[in-house]
C-alpha positions in Angstrom: -12.2 -17.7 8.3 -11.1 -14.1 8.0 -13.2 -12.7 10.9 -12.1 -9.7 12.8 -11.8 -11.7 16.0 -9.6 -14.3 14.4 -7.0 -11.6 13.8 -7.4 -9.9 17.1 -8.8 -6.6 16.1 -8.9 -4.2 19.0 -11.9 -2.3 20.3 -9.5 0.4 21.6 -8.6 1.1 18.0 -12.2 1.9 16.9 -11.5 5.6 16.8 -8.8 5.2 14.1 -11.2 5.1 11.1 -12.5 8.6 12.1 -8.9 9.8 12.6 -7.9 8.5 9.1 -10.8 10.3 7.4 -9.8 13.5 9.2 -6.1 13.1 8.4 -6.9 12.4 4.7 -8.9 15.5 4.4 -6.0 17.6 5.7 -3.3 15.7 3.7 -5.2 16.2 0.3 -5.2 20.0 1.0 -1.5 20.0 2.2 0.5 16.8 1.3 3.6 18.3 3.2 1.7 18.7 6.5 3.6 17.2 9.5 2.1 14.5 11.7 2.4 16.7 14.8 0.2 19.4 13.1 -2.4 16.7 12.1 -2.5 15.5 15.7 -2.9 19.0 17.0 -5.8 19.7 14.6 -7.4 16.3 15.5 -7.1 17.1 19.2 -8.8 20.5 18.7 -11.5 18.8 16.6 -12.2 16.2 19.5 -12.3 19.0 22.1 -14.8 20.9 20.0 -16.9 17.8 19.9 -16.9 17.5 23.7 -14.6 14.5 23.9 -13.1 14.2 27.5 -9.5 15.2 27.8 -8.4 11.8 29.1 -9.9 10.2 25.9 -8.2 12.7 23.7 -4.8 12.0 25.4 -5.3 8.2 25.0 -5.9 8.5 21.3 -2.9 10.8 20.8 -0.8 8.4 22.7 -1.8 5.5 20.5 -1.3 7.5 17.3 2.2 8.4 18.5 3.3 4.9 19.8 1.2 2.4 17.9 0.9 3.8 14.3 1.8 0.5 12.5 -0.5 -1.5 14.7 -3.4 0.9 14.1 -2.9 0.7 10.3 -2.7 -3.0 10.4 -5.9 -3.2 12.4 -7.5 -0.9 10.0 -6.7 -3.0 7.0 -7.6 -6.2 8.8 -11.1 -4.7 9.3 -11.2 -3.7 5.7 -10.1 -7.0 4.1 -12.1 -9.1 6.8 -15.4 -7.5 5.7 -16.7 -9.1 2.3 -18.8 -6.0 1.5 -15.6 -4.2 0.8 -14.7 -6.5 -2.1 -16.6 -4.0 -4.3 -14.4 -1.2 -3.3 -11.4 -2.3 -5.3 -10.5 -4.2 -8.5 -10.3 -7.9 -7.8 -8.4 -8.6 -11.1 -4.8 -8.0 -11.8 -3.8 -4.4 -12.6 -4.0 -3.7 -16.3 -0.9 -1.5 -16.4 1.2 -4.3 -14.8 -0.3 -6.8 -17.3 0.7 -4.7 -20.2 4.3 -4.2 -18.8 5.1 -7.8 -18.2 3.5 -9.1 -21.5 6.9 -9.2 -23.2 9.1 -9.5 -20.1 11.0 -12.6 -19.2 10.0 -13.8 -15.7 12.3 -13.0 -12.9 12.1 -12.2 -9.2 9.3 -9.8 -8.3 8.2 -7.9 -5.2 4.6 -6.9 -4.8 4.7 -4.0 -2.3 1.6 -3.7 -0.2 0.2 -6.8 -1.9 -3.2 -6.9 -0.4 -4.9 -10.2 -1.1 -2.5 -11.0 -3.9 -4.3 -10.2 -7.1 -1.1 -9.1 -8.8 1.3 -11.4 -7.0 -0.8 -14.4 -8.1 -0.9 -13.2 -11.7 2.9 -12.9 -11.7 3.3 -16.3 -10.2 1.1 -17.8 -12.9 3.4 -16.3 -15.5 6.4 -18.0 -13.9 7.8 -15.2 -11.8 9.3 -15.9 -8.4 7.1 -13.6 -6.3 7.6 -12.0 -2.9 5.1 -9.8 -1.3 4.2 -8.1 2.0 1.3 -6.3 3.5 0.7 -5.0 7.0 -2.7 -6.8 7.0 -2.3 -10.5 8.1 -5.9 -11.0 6.9 -5.0 -10.0 3.4 -1.7 -12.0 3.3 -3.5 -15.1 4.7 -6.1 -14.8 1.9 -3.4 -14.5 -0.7 -1.7 -17.6 0.6 -5.0 -19.5 0.7 -5.6 -18.7 -3.0 -2.0 -19.6 -4.0 -2.5 -23.0 -2.3 -5.8 -23.5 -4.2 -4.0 -22.6 -7.5 -0.9 -24.6 -6.8 1.3 -21.5 -6.8 4.0 -20.4 -4.4 4.3 -17.0 -2.9 6.9 -15.7 -0.4 4.9 -13.5 1.9 5.2 -11.5 5.1 2.6 -9.6 7.2 4.7 -6.6 7.9 4.7 -2.8 7.3 7.3 -1.6 4.8 9.4 -0.2 7.6 10.1 -3.8 8.9 10.5 -5.6 5.6 14.0 -6.8 4.6 14.4 -5.5 1.1 18.0 -6.6 0.9 20.4 -5.8 -1.9 19.9 -6.5 -5.6 17.3 -9.1 -5.1 14.5 -8.1 -7.5 14.0 -7.7 -11.2 10.6 -6.0 -10.7 9.1 -4.1 -7.8 5.4 -3.3 -8.1 3.7 -0.5 -6.5 0.0 -1.1 -7.4 -2.0 1.6 -5.6 0.7 1.9 -3.1 3.6 4.2 -2.6 6.9 3.9 -0.6 6.6 5.3 2.9 10.2 4.4 3.7 13.4 5.9 2.1 13.1 5.1 -1.6 16.9 4.3 -1.5 15.9 0.9 0.1 13.8 0.1 -2.9 16.4 1.3 -5.4 19.1 -0.7 -3.6 17.0 -3.9 -3.6 16.7 -3.8 -7.4 19.1 -5.8 -9.6 20.9 -3.7 -12.3 18.4 -3.4 -15.1 15.5 -4.0 -12.7 12.3 -2.0 -12.8 10.0 -0.1 -10.6 6.4 -0.2 -12.0 3.8 2.0 -10.3 0.1 2.9 -10.7 -1.5 5.1 -8.1 -3.7 8.1 -7.7 -2.1 11.5 -8.5 -3.3 12.8 -5.1 -1.1 10.3 -3.3 2.1 12.2 -4.2 1.3 15.2 -6.3 1.9 15.4 -10.0 5.7 15.0 -10.0 6.3 13.5 -6.6 7.5 10.1 -7.8 10.0 11.7 -10.2 11.8 13.1 -7.1 11.6 9.9 -5.1 13.1 7.7 -7.9 15.6 10.3 -9.1 18.4 7.6 -8.9 16.6 5.5 -11.6 16.1 6.0 -15.3 12.5 7.2 -15.9 11.3 5.3 -19.0 7.6 6.2 -18.7 5.8 8.9 -16.7 2.3 9.9 -17.4 -1.0 11.1 -15.8 -4.2 9.8 -17.4 -7.8 9.8 -16.5 -9.0 6.3 -15.9 -11.1 4.1 -13.7 -9.2 3.6 -10.6 -8.5 0.1 -9.1 -9.4 1.7 -5.8 -11.4 4.9 -4.9 -14.6 2.9 -5.3 -13.8 2.4 -9.0 -14.2 6.0 -9.8 -12.7 7.8 -12.8 -9.9 9.9 -11.5 -6.4 11.1 -12.5 -4.0 8.1 -12.4 -0.2 8.2 -12.4 1.8 5.6 -14.3 5.5 5.2 -13.7 8.2 2.8 -15.2 11.7 3.4 -13.9 14.8 1.2 -14.6 17.9 0.8 -12.5 21.0 1.5 -14.6 
């Protein structure tokens, strides 16, 4: 049901996995590197491999003009291949579970929700759950599971740049192995007074103090870096960042 063809994956995007691996290697070394610099380095790499100039130009054009579509296609391929189920935790995030254990259900947003492991958990607890992900394969899988469980999710297959966060909508915004790629002010504005941002991610996403800067408008109630088994990263033990921040 979740085959690549069903969701229109494009052969002309086949190069993107190689580009993402290359980009990540540069980004880990220098998180502030500009996209233009990455593209220049990627073009030089391709030229050194003997890739024709016309093909290099085609790839750079797609990277410049169709970035969101390339990312969506990448994640559709990932979630559409059952062998990748072993690459990430299929169960709800433990940090989230601990946080909501004593919280009254409200309205929650699962940012980059994937196949809905956390959104479904919150819905079971009585939360009114919204979620989005750029992969329509993942969102469709979440809705299928919600239907099987008799739960309701409000979902959208969109990148964060196109999602309507609104104003003072949410009591909880969850970033589970995701980070805001948009202006964090949109996230803050969409929280109700007293609402929370809860985040777990790899330290190398943002640097050791990156999220403190992004959410400077919120009251930081918990910020720690621990060594733990990652929900992603092939379930390796790595440095993991935990953040709980509240809107005054």
